[in-house]
C-alpha positions as CSV (number, residue, x, y, z in Angstrom):
1,X,145.5,-9.7,-189.8
2,X,141.9,-8.7,-189.2
3,X,140.7,-8.0,-185.6
4,X,138.5,-11.1,-185.5
5,X,141.3,-13.3,-186.7
6,X,143.7,-11.9,-184.1
7,X,141.2,-12.5,-181.3
8,X,140.6,-16.1,-182.5
9,X,144.4,-16.6,-182.6
10,X,145.0,-15.3,-179.1
11,X,142.1,-17.4,-177.8
12,X,143.5,-20.6,-179.3
13,X,147.0,-19.7,-178.1
14,X,145.7,-19.2,-174.6
15,X,143.9,-22.6,-174.6
16,X,147.1,-24.3,-175.9
17,X,149.3,-22.7,-173.2
18,X,146.8,-23.5,-170.5
19,X,146.6,-27.1,-171.6
20,X,150.4,-27.4,-171.6
21,X,150.8,-25.8,-168.2
22,X,148.2,-28.1,-166.7
23,X,149.9,-31.3,-167.9
24,X,150.9,-33.6,-165.1
25,X,154.0,-35.7,-164.5
26,X,154.4,-38.7,-162.3
27,X,157.1,-38.3,-159.6
28,X,158.4,-41.3,-157.8
29,X,157.9,-41.1,-154.0
30,X,158.6,-44.7,-152.9
31,X,159.9,-48.0,-154.3
32,X,160.7,-51.4,-152.9
33,X,162.4,-54.2,-154.7
34,X,162.4,-56.5,-151.6
35,X,166.1,-57.3,-151.9
36,X,166.7,-58.1,-148.3
37,X,166.0,-60.9,-145.8
38,X,163.4,-59.3,-143.5
39,X,160.2,-57.3,-144.3
40,X,161.4,-54.4,-142.2
41,X,160.0,-51.4,-140.4
42,X,158.2,-49.8,-143.3
43,X,155.4,-52.4,-143.0
44,X,152.9,-53.7,-140.5
45,X,152.1,-57.4,-140.5
46,X,148.5,-58.0,-139.5
47,X,148.9,-61.8,-139.6
48,X,149.6,-64.6,-142.0
49,X,153.0,-65.9,-143.1
50,X,154.2,-62.8,-145.0
51,X,157.9,-63.1,-145.6
52,X,160.7,-62.3,-148.1
53,X,162.3,-65.0,-150.1
54,X,164.9,-64.6,-152.9
55,X,164.1,-60.9,-153.3
56,X,160.3,-61.5,-153.5
57,X,157.5,-60.7,-151.0
58,X,155.8,-64.1,-150.5
59,X,152.7,-65.4,-148.7
60,X,151.0,-68.8,-148.6
61,X,148.1,-68.0,-146.3
62,X,146.9,-64.9,-144.5
63,X,143.1,-65.1,-144.5
64,X,142.8,-61.4,-145.2
65,X,145.3,-60.3,-142.7
66,X,147.3,-57.9,-144.8
67,X,150.8,-56.5,-145.0
68,X,150.4,-52.7,-144.8
69,X,152.8,-50.1,-146.0
70,X,152.7,-47.9,-142.9
71,X,155.6,-45.5,-143.5
72,X,154.3,-43.9,-146.7
73,X,150.9,-42.4,-147.5
74,X,149.5,-42.7,-151.0
75,X,148.9,-39.5,-152.8
76,X,145.3,-38.6,-153.5
77,X,146.1,-38.8,-157.2
78,X,148.9,-41.0,-158.5
79,X,150.2,-44.3,-159.9
80,X,151.1,-47.6,-158.3
81,X,153.1,-50.2,-160.1
82,X,154.1,-53.7,-159.0
83,X,154.5,-57.2,-160.3
84,X,152.7,-60.3,-158.9
85,X,152.4,-64.0,-159.5
86,X,150.4,-66.9,-158.1
87,X,151.6,-70.5,-157.8
88,X,148.1,-71.8,-157.0
89,X,145.5,-73.1,-159.4
90,X,143.0,-70.7,-157.9
91,X,145.3,-67.8,-158.8
92,X,143.6,-65.2,-156.5
93,X,146.2,-62.5,-156.2
94,X,145.1,-59.2,-154.6
95,X,146.1,-55.9,-153.0
96,X,144.4,-52.8,-151.6
97,X,145.0,-49.1,-152.4
98,X,143.7,-46.0,-150.6
99,X,142.6,-48.0,-147.6
100,X,142.8,-47.1,-143.9
101,X,145.3,-49.9,-143.1
102,X,143.1,-51.5,-140.4
103,X,142.0,-55.1,-140.3
104,X,139.0,-55.8,-142.5
105,X,137.6,-59.2,-143.6
106,X,136.6,-58.3,-147.1
107,X,138.8,-55.5,-148.5
108,X,140.2,-52.2,-147.5
109,X,139.8,-49.0,-149.6
110,X,139.8,-50.0,-153.2
111,X,140.5,-53.7,-153.6
112,X,142.1,-55.2,-156.7
113,X,141.7,-59.0,-157.2
114,X,143.2,-60.8,-160.1
115,X,141.7,-64.3,-160.8
116,X,139.6,-64.3,-157.7
117,X,136.9,-66.8,-156.6
118,X,138.8,-69.8,-157.8
119,X,140.1,-68.0,-160.9
120,X,136.7,-67.0,-162.2
121,X,136.4,-63.2,-161.7
122,X,138.8,-60.2,-161.4
123,X,137.4,-57.1,-159.7
124,X,138.0,-53.6,-158.5
125,X,135.8,-53.0,-155.5
126,X,135.3,-50.2,-152.9
127,X,135.4,-51.0,-149.1
128,X,134.1,-54.5,-149.6
129,X,135.1,-57.1,-152.2
130,X,131.5,-58.1,-152.7
131,X,130.3,-54.6,-153.4
132,X,127.3,-54.5,-155.7
133,X,128.8,-51.7,-157.8
134,X,132.2,-53.3,-158.2
135,X,133.8,-53.4,-161.6
136,X,134.5,-57.0,-162.7
137,X,135.8,-59.1,-165.5
138,X,135.3,-62.8,-166.1
139,X,138.6,-64.1,-167.5
140,X,140.8,-67.0,-166.4
141,X,144.4,-66.1,-165.5
142,X,147.4,-68.3,-165.5
143,X,149.3,-69.6,-162.5
144,X,153.1,-69.2,-162.5
145,X,152.7,-66.2,-164.8
146,X,154.2,-62.8,-163.9
147,X,151.7,-60.0,-164.2
148,X,152.9,-56.4,-164.4
149,X,150.4,-54.2,-162.7
150,X,149.8,-50.4,-163.0
151,X,147.0,-48.5,-161.3
152,X,146.3,-44.9,-162.2
153,X,144.1,-42.7,-160.1
154,X,143.0,-39.2,-161.1
155,X,140.1,-37.6,-159.3
156,X,137.1,-40.0,-159.4
157,X,138.6,-42.3,-162.0
158,X,140.7,-45.4,-161.4
159,X,142.3,-47.4,-164.3
160,X,143.9,-50.8,-163.8
161,X,146.4,-52.0,-166.4
162,X,147.7,-55.5,-166.6
163,X,150.8,-56.2,-168.8
164,X,150.4,-52.8,-170.5
165,X,146.7,-53.3,-171.4
166,X,143.7,-51.6,-169.8
167,X,142.1,-54.3,-167.7
168,X,139.4,-52.7,-165.6
169,X,138.1,-49.2,-164.7
170,X,136.3,-47.9,-161.7
171,X,134.5,-44.6,-161.5
172,X,133.6,-43.4,-158.1
173,X,131.1,-40.5,-157.6
174,X,132.2,-40.2,-153.9
175,X,135.9,-41.1,-154.0
176,X,137.8,-42.1,-150.9
177,X,140.0,-39.2,-149.6
178,X,143.5,-39.3,-148.2
179,X,142.5,-36.4,-145.9
180,X,139.9,-38.8,-144.4
181,X,142.5,-41.4,-143.6
182,X,142.2,-43.5,-146.8
183,X,145.9,-43.4,-147.7
184,X,147.4,-46.8,-147.3
185,X,148.6,-49.6,-149.6
186,X,148.4,-53.2,-148.4
187,X,149.2,-56.5,-149.9
188,X,146.5,-59.1,-149.4
189,X,145.9,-62.8,-149.5
190,X,143.5,-65.5,-148.5
191,X,145.3,-68.8,-148.9
192,X,147.0,-68.7,-152.3
193,X,150.7,-69.2,-152.8
194,X,151.6,-65.7,-154.1
195,X,154.5,-63.3,-154.6
196,X,154.8,-59.6,-155.2
197,X,157.8,-57.5,-156.3
198,X,159.0,-54.2,-157.8
199,X,156.6,-51.8,-155.9
200,X,156.7,-48.2,-157.1
201,X,154.5,-45.3,-156.0
202,X,154.2,-42.1,-158.0
203,X,152.4,-38.8,-157.3
204,X,150.9,-36.7,-160.0
205,X,152.4,-33.2,-160.0
206,X,151.8,-30.2,-162.2
207,X,154.5,-29.6,-164.7
């Protein structure tokens, strides 16, 4: 093998090995199937009628007083999965990721709203659900339909999947940081009859 060919081979081999070694895997760090009668000590109830019924997290009205997962911090980069459903014509199912867990009137951290504003707009927003730079999609959703949710965050990119399909993306040039206190997940509601279930949180780790 000629010297140039050998050098090219080793360069390509090095690139391949580096790519393989930098691959990431998702490691489960928390899950909750809500198979119990009480919400329990992992969560903080800010207000509203948050409760567990028949193995589901339920809420009929909260007026943006959230249910905060206080016992676990979200990883800076990771995956959150859950299922959710609305029994209201307005749909309007929402949750917050990478928030500070405090009481806010219009979102905490990154807010994900499915069928908001009377089932007219779905959004990903940062710090405020009316953020001018929010990512949005105008599409009607269905009440009494189970939606399987997955949110992936890696660096400055957030991808939201609904029922296995990419639904919305949000690119943030100044991403919220766990080290600055933006590490909480919270379930949110205004006044829709909603349920959540099968929460799973994964952290990205190097293989």
